[in-house]
C-alpha positions, -999 to +999 in steps of 0.1 A: -221+504-197-225+530-162-250+550-168-247+583-160-282+603-150-292+633-134-318+651-120-337+686-115-325+681-076-308+657-056-345+637-046-350+633-082-317+624-089-317+597-066-350+581-080-340+575-116-303+562-102-331+538-084-350+532-112-313+526-135-298+508-113-331+482-113-323+474-144-289+486-158-258+457-134-231+481-146-236+508-120-246+539-122-232+575-121-251+604-107-242+643-120-242+667-099-267+685-124-285+678-158-264+702-175-234+683-163-249+646-177-256+660-209-226+679-212-206+642-207-225+627-237-216+657-256-176+657-251-183+618-252-195+616-291-169+649-301-136+631-285-146+605-309-149+628-336-120+642-331-101+605-332-111+590-361-109+628-373-073+627-365-073+591-383-085+604-414-063+633-421-037+610-414-050+587-438-049+616-466-016+618-459-002+580-457-021+576-490+006+605-501+031+586-485+024+558-505+021+534-474-013+518-457-031+536-431-038+502-418-001+489-414+006+522-395-020+519-375-011+482-360+026+490-353+017+519-333-014+499-318+015+483-305+025+514-279+006+503-248-010+537-245-014+542-279-060+545-290-064+524-318-096+543-344-098+537-378-105+561-404-137+563-423-169+580-432-187+595-402-222+602-397-253+592-380-272+611-353-251+612-326-212+617-335-215+642-362-241+661-349-228+665-312-203+684-322-230+711-335-241+715-309-213+723-284-206+747-310-231+767-311-236+767-271-198+782-274-205+805-297-236+820-279-212+823-250-191+839-268-165+816-279-149+803-309-141+768-309-113+756-328-102+719-325-137+708-326-148+722-362-115+711-379-121+677-369-163+682-378-141+702-411-122+672-418-148+643-414-174+658-431-150+661-465-138+628-462-171+611-485-159+640-512-118+625-506-132+588-512-153+603-545-118+618-558-099+588-551-127+565-567-128+591-599-090+593-600-083+557-599-115+549-625-092+572-649-058+549-644-071+523-654-090+539-686-121+540-680-147+565-684-164+578-655-200+588-672-195+550-691-189+533-655-211+519-627-202+511-591-217+487-567-217+506-528-221+478-502-234+492-471-254+522-471-261+523-434-245+549-411-224+521-393-226+484-388-248+457-386-279+485-374-309+495-405-303+529-395-296+557-425-292+589-407-273+618-418-254+587-434-223+600-454-223+572-483-255+595-491-227+620-498-205+596-516-232+585-540-239+621-550-201+631-560-205+598-579-235+607-598-224+643-604-202+626-630-226+603-639-213+572-629-241+547-626-248+536-587-258+504-576-262+490-542-256+465-517-272+463-481-285+435-464-297+455-434-321+473-454-357+473-475-359+479-511-376+518-500-348+526-479-322+515-508-346+535-534-343+567-507-302+571-519-312+575-554-295+539-565-304+505-579-307+473-560-281+453-572-285+417-548-263+386-550-268+366-585-280+392-601-257+399-639-230+423-627-199+440-643-189+465-621-162+490-633-157+499-592-169+479-560-167+505-525-167+487-492-183+524-477-200+500-442-186+470-428-219+449-422-206+416-402-232+394-430-201+412-454-181+383-442-199+355-459-187+378-490-155+361-507-132+385-532-141+355-558-178+366-555-169+409-556-144+394-588-174+379-607-196+410-604-165+430-617-156+446-650-125+432-668-104+456-648-111+446-613-108+483-588-119+476-551-122+508-529-122+490-494-136+523-469-138+503-441-099+485-441-125+453-449-107+433-466-070+420-463-055+444-493-027+415-504-058+387-503-071+414-528-042+423-546-039+388-552-068+379-566-067+408-590-082+437-576-067+473-580-072+478-545-073+510-525-084+520-487-085+546-464 
């Protein structure tokens, strides 16, 4: 990945570029000012935030249309200039934060961003949206939420890391607990105290279980070792799988007896 650098003056920028070029093989881009370099980083994350927000909003529309977002995206991806993004919970210390930095600076200068904040509003809402759908799904299965249990697979803000900063899974858990759902979690990337910080009970494969809903929230590669039959063994008599990340094959899940939903 090309490294963007700058400095307080041309000489300093050159020194910084020389240092990085000794360890970065992809190349160095010297921005004309520190402000330009910082703005570049902020808009990288803001652009990604907006692209995911678009997919999240489309997923809400497609769910109402009765079609799967993943199927639509796969079809649209056949066009060479379609940019593929998947819906999901947008957290972390960059993508979910940088748009607010840019907004703050814009408002300080007398401009009120509209598109940037619209994207943030959608992405901030998605944990609630997923929670609402899960509660409705439990009701359709004849389950009373306050007598139901949920297993959350993955707590980190993105896959294959142990970073939980600004994880929107925390907001989803909070929503489910407002309905008195008994929430458990399994995340092989986290230590026990990190899991406990989410206010959930730790679950480990092999534990006795009978969950009313299993929620795939973070797509860790280690979850590839989980089979649908494993999830079914952890489920109650009416298996219900909500796949936030479109991780599992819908047809396989339904063939295994799951009520399957996804963004």
